[in-house]
C-alpha positions in Angstrom: 43.8 -17.4 -89.7 43.2 -20.1 -92.1 45.4 -23.3 -91.4 46.4 -26.1 -93.6 48.1 -29.2 -91.8 50.1 -31.3 -94.2 50.8 -34.8 -92.8 48.0 -34.8 -90.5 47.6 -38.4 -90.0 50.8 -39.1 -88.0 51.1 -38.6 -84.2 52.5 -35.1 -84.3 50.0 -34.0 -86.9 47.1 -35.3 -85.1 48.2 -33.2 -82.0 48.3 -30.3 -84.1 44.8 -30.8 -85.2 43.8 -31.2 -81.7 45.5 -28.1 -80.3 44.4 -26.0 -83.1 40.9 -26.7 -82.3 41.3 -24.7 -78.9 43.1 -21.8 -80.4 40.8 -19.0 -81.1 42.7 -17.5 -83.8 43.3 -20.7 -86.0 40.7 -22.3 -88.2 41.7 -25.7 -89.8 40.5 -25.5 -93.3 42.5 -28.5 -94.8 44.3 -31.6 -93.4 46.3 -33.8 -95.7 47.2 -37.2 -95.7 47.8 -39.3 -98.5 47.4 -42.8 -96.8 44.0 -41.9 -95.5 42.7 -39.4 -98.5 39.0 -39.3 -98.6 38.8 -40.7 -95.2 37.1 -38.5 -92.4 39.4 -37.6 -89.5 36.9 -39.0 -87.1 37.3 -42.4 -88.5 41.1 -42.4 -88.4 41.4 -40.7 -84.9 38.2 -41.3 -82.9 39.6 -39.1 -80.0 39.1 -36.1 -82.3 35.6 -36.9 -83.4 34.0 -34.1 -81.2 36.3 -31.5 -83.0 36.2 -32.6 -86.4 33.2 -34.7 -87.0 33.1 -34.0 -90.8 36.6 -33.1 -91.9 37.8 -35.2 -94.7 41.6 -35.8 -95.3 42.6 -34.4 -98.6 45.6 -35.7 -100.7 48.9 -33.6 -100.2 48.6 -32.3 -103.5 45.4 -30.4 -102.8 47.3 -28.0 -100.7 48.4 -26.2 -104.0 45.2 -24.7 -104.3 44.1 -24.2 -100.6 43.2 -20.8 -99.5 45.4 -20.6 -96.2 47.4 -18.3 -94.3 49.8 -20.7 -92.5 50.7 -24.3 -93.2 52.0 -26.7 -90.4 53.9 -29.6 -91.8 54.2 -32.8 -90.0 56.1 -35.0 -92.3 59.1 -37.4 -92.5 62.4 -35.6 -93.0 63.1 -35.0 -97.0 59.4 -34.2 -97.6 59.0 -30.7 -96.3 61.7 -29.2 -98.3 60.0 -30.3 -101.5 56.8 -28.2 -100.4 58.1 -25.0 -98.5 59.7 -23.1 -101.6 56.2 -23.0 -103.4 54.4 -22.3 -100.2 56.4 -19.2 -99.2 56.2 -17.9 -102.8 52.5 -17.9 -102.3 53.0 -15.7 -99.3 52.0 -18.6 -97.0 53.6 -18.8 -93.4 55.4 -22.1 -92.9 55.9 -24.1 -89.6 57.6 -27.3 -90.2 57.5 -29.9 -87.6 60.1 -32.1 -89.6 63.9 -32.0 -89.8 64.4 -30.4 -92.9 64.9 -26.8 -91.8 66.6 -27.3 -88.6 70.1 -27.7 -89.6 72.0 -24.3 -90.9 74.8 -26.1 -92.8 73.4 -28.3 -95.6 76.3 -30.5 -95.3 75.2 -31.5 -92.0 72.2 -32.3 -93.3 73.7 -34.6 -96.1 76.0 -36.4 -93.3 73.3 -36.9 -90.9 70.3 -37.6 -92.9 71.9 -39.2 -96.0 70.3 -37.0 -98.6 71.4 -33.8 -100.4 68.8 -31.1 -99.5 67.1 -29.6 -102.2 66.4 -26.2 -100.7 69.5 -25.0 -99.2 69.2 -21.3 -99.8 66.1 -21.6 -97.3 68.2 -22.9 -94.3 69.6 -19.3 -93.6 65.9 -18.0 -93.7 64.3 -20.4 -91.1 64.1 -19.7 -87.4 64.9 -22.3 -85.0 61.5 -22.6 -83.1 62.7 -23.0 -79.6 61.0 -20.3 -78.0 62.9 -19.9 -74.7 66.2 -19.3 -76.8 65.0 -17.7 -79.8 62.1 -15.6 -78.8 63.4 -12.3 -80.3 64.4 -14.0 -83.5 60.9 -15.7 -84.1 59.0 -12.4 -84.2 57.8 -12.0 -87.9 59.4 -15.4 -88.8 57.9 -16.9 -92.0 59.7 -20.1 -92.0 59.8 -21.8 -88.4 61.7 -25.0 -88.0 60.3 -26.6 -85.2 63.0 -28.4 -82.7 62.9 -32.0 -82.1 61.6 -33.4 -79.1 65.2 -34.7 -77.7 66.9 -31.5 -78.5 64.2 -29.4 -76.8 64.7 -31.3 -73.5 68.3 -31.3 -73.7 68.8 -27.9 -74.8 66.4 -26.4 -72.1 68.5 -28.4 -69.4 72.0 -27.7 -70.6 71.8 -24.5 -72.4 71.7 -22.0 -69.5 75.0 -23.5 -68.1 76.8 -23.5 -71.4 75.6 -19.9 -72.4 77.5 -18.7 -69.1 80.5 -21.1 -69.3 79.6 -22.8 -66.2 80.0 -26.1 -67.6 82.7 -27.4 -70.2 81.3 -27.6 -73.8 83.1 -31.0 -74.6 82.7 -34.4 -73.3 79.1 -34.0 -72.3 76.9 -37.1 -71.8 73.2 -37.0 -72.8 70.9 -39.9 -71.6 67.3 -39.9 -72.6 64.2 -41.9 -72.3 61.4 -41.6 -74.5 57.7 -43.2 -74.9 56.9 -45.1 -78.0 55.1 -42.3 -79.7 58.4 -40.7 -80.3 59.0 -43.3 -83.0 55.8 -42.2 -85.1 53.1 -44.5 -86.3 54.9 -46.7 -88.5 55.1 -50.3 -87.1 58.5 -52.1 -86.4 59.5 -55.2 -84.5 60.8 -53.1 -81.4 57.3 -51.3 -81.2 55.3 -54.5 -81.1 53.6 -54.9 -77.7 55.3 -58.0 -77.0 58.3 -56.6 -77.4 57.9 -53.3 -75.9 56.0 -54.0 -72.7 58.2 -54.6 -69.7 61.4 -53.6 -71.8 63.7 -50.7 -72.3 66.3 -50.5 -75.2 68.8 -48.1 -76.5 68.8 -47.3 -80.1 70.7 -44.8 -82.5 74.0 -45.3 -80.8 76.7 -42.8 -81.6 74.7 -41.4 -84.6 71.3 -40.6 -83.8 70.3 -37.6 -86.0 69.2 -35.2 -83.1 72.9 -35.3 -82.0 74.0 -32.7 -84.7 70.9 -30.6 -83.9 71.6 -30.4 -80.1 75.2 -29.4 -81.1 74.2 -26.6 -83.4 71.9 -25.4 -80.6 74.1 -25.3 -77.6 77.3 -25.1 -79.4 78.9 -28.1 -77.5 80.1 -31.7 -78.3 78.1 -34.3 -76.7 77.3 -38.0 -76.8 73.8 -38.9 -77.0 72.0 -42.0 -76.1 68.3 -42.4 -76.5 66.3 -45.1 -75.0 62.7 -46.5 -75.8 60.9 -47.2 -72.6 57.1 -48.9 -72.7 54.7 -46.0 -72.2 52.7 -44.0 -75.0 54.2 -40.5 -74.6 56.8 -38.5 -72.3 60.5 -37.9 -72.3 63.2 -37.7 -69.4 66.8 -36.5 -70.0 69.5 -36.6 -67.5 72.7 -35.0 -69.1 76.2 -34.7 -67.5 78.9 -32.2 -67.9 82.0 -31.0 -66.2 81.6 -27.8 -64.2 84.2 -25.0 -64.6 84.1 -23.5 -61.1 84.8 -25.5 -58.0 82.6 -23.4 -55.9 79.6 -23.7 -58.1 77.0 -25.7 -56.0 73.5 -27.2 -56.6 72.0 -24.3 -55.0 73.9 -22.1 -57.6 72.8 -24.1 -60.4 69.2 -24.1 -59.2 69.2 -20.4 -58.8 70.6 -20.1 -62.3 67.9 -22.1 -63.9 65.2 -20.1 -62.1 66.9 -16.6 -63.1 67.1 -17.9 -66.7 63.5 -19.1 -67.0 61.8 -16.4 -64.7 59.9 -15.1 -67.9 59.2 -18.4 -69.8 55.8 -19.7 -68.9 56.4 -23.2 -70.5 59.5 -24.0 -68.4 59.0 -25.0 -64.8 62.2 -25.3 -62.6 61.6 -27.5 -59.6 64.2 -28.7 -56.8 63.4 -32.5 -57.1 64.5 -34.5 -60.1 61.6 -34.2 -62.9 59.5 -37.3 -63.7 58.8 -38.7 -66.9 54.9 -38.4 -66.3 54.4 -34.9 -64.8 54.4 -32.8 -68.1 52.5 -35.3 -70.2 49.4 -33.7 -71.6 50.8 -30.1 -71.3 53.3 -28.0 -73.0 55.5 -27.7 -70.1 59.1 -28.6 -69.6 60.3 -29.4 -66.2 64.1 -28.6 -65.4 66.4 -29.3 -62.4 69.9 -29.8 -61.7 72.6 -31.1 -59.3 76.1 -30.5 -58.7 78.4 -33.1 -57.2 81.3 -31.7 -55.5 83.1 -35.1 -55.2 83.3 -35.5 -58.9 82.8 -31.9 -60.2 80.1 -32.8 -62.5 76.8 -31.2 -63.2 73.6 -33.3 -63.6 71.1 -31.4 -65.7 67.8 -32.9 -66.0 64.3 -32.4 -67.9 61.0 -34.0 -68.9 58.3 -33.1 -71.4 55.5 -34.4 -73.5 57.3 -35.4 -76.8 54.2 -34.8 -78.6 53.5 -31.5 -77.1 56.3 -29.4 -76.1 58.4 -31.9 -78.1 56.4 -31.2 -81.2 53.0 -29.8 -81.9 52.7 -27.5 -78.7 55.9 -26.1 -79.5 55.1 -25.4 -83.0 52.0 -23.4 -81.9 53.9 -21.7 -79.0 56.5 -20.7 -81.9 53.7 -19.5 -84.3 52.2 -17.5 -81.5 55.5 -15.6 -80.7 56.2 -15.0 -84.6 52.5 -13.5 -84.8 52.7 -11.2 -81.6 50.2 -13.3 -79.9 50.6 -14.4 -76.3 52.9 -17.5 -76.5 50.6 -19.6 -74.3 47.3 -19.2 -76.5 45.7 -22.4 -77.0 48.2 -24.5 -75.2 47.7 -26.7 -72.5 49.3 -25.6 -69.5 49.1 -28.4 -66.9 49.6 -32.2 -67.3 47.2 -34.8 -66.8 47.1 -36.4 -63.1 47.1 -39.3 -62.4 
């Protein structure tokens, strides 16, 4: 399959480039990035020099004449919706790593992203690309909306309990830690080394845009607080919710996670609390849980690599399912140790 990657200069786009090189059925024929147009990929990202020694970044406009079967878009919110309608009209399958087609209600997009959606007619057509929860719907999908990293980690931790009514669907607290790559390549004061190193800080208090995406996916009301921590990649979520059964135990919670994910190769259920580092470098999400009989609260935990299972790897996993391939094809299935 001939692939175009639009926005291939950012962290997520570069990761799509890297993973596509190890996928037997994907051949990247064009990679766009207006800020680096005319420059070799190997100059911009020396880590990819062995995979793309000669490929030159093209301007985004060149995608209009590119002979491709599938387009992976790794653009800031608001940009994909300008390109997707014409790509679909040309019969090109679209895998969008941005936020533009995740929310089904265009008013939610306007409220949380501050802009009017310019292609609302496609929102009902898009399929949310969280494979473990939408595998059936993804088969044959031509427009895949790849979930955000925080919603992926949070939904995989909380979803199994909410789906069966084992926890209340209100007053849920989601506390999350993320490495600096989750903020993208653009510089800011809080991403300067002298501020980031040895530091941790909350951001997006009360109104982080992933809140509405989580609520849509798990049909629950929650308070979400993300934190930036001084590591390049990785994500750790601890979520808290009231159990609905007084006899529900930690053993029950772990057994429920295992039965839910028994056929999901990219979710690993563990007894111990997951760490931020273990999934780094892989398309795996580690999940675990505890039930506190004293307070009646469930603690649901998860960890993943925000650039792989939280972005590029998830995009390839969803595309694999949509096209009838083995969902792990081309994906790294082990983390990097140490």
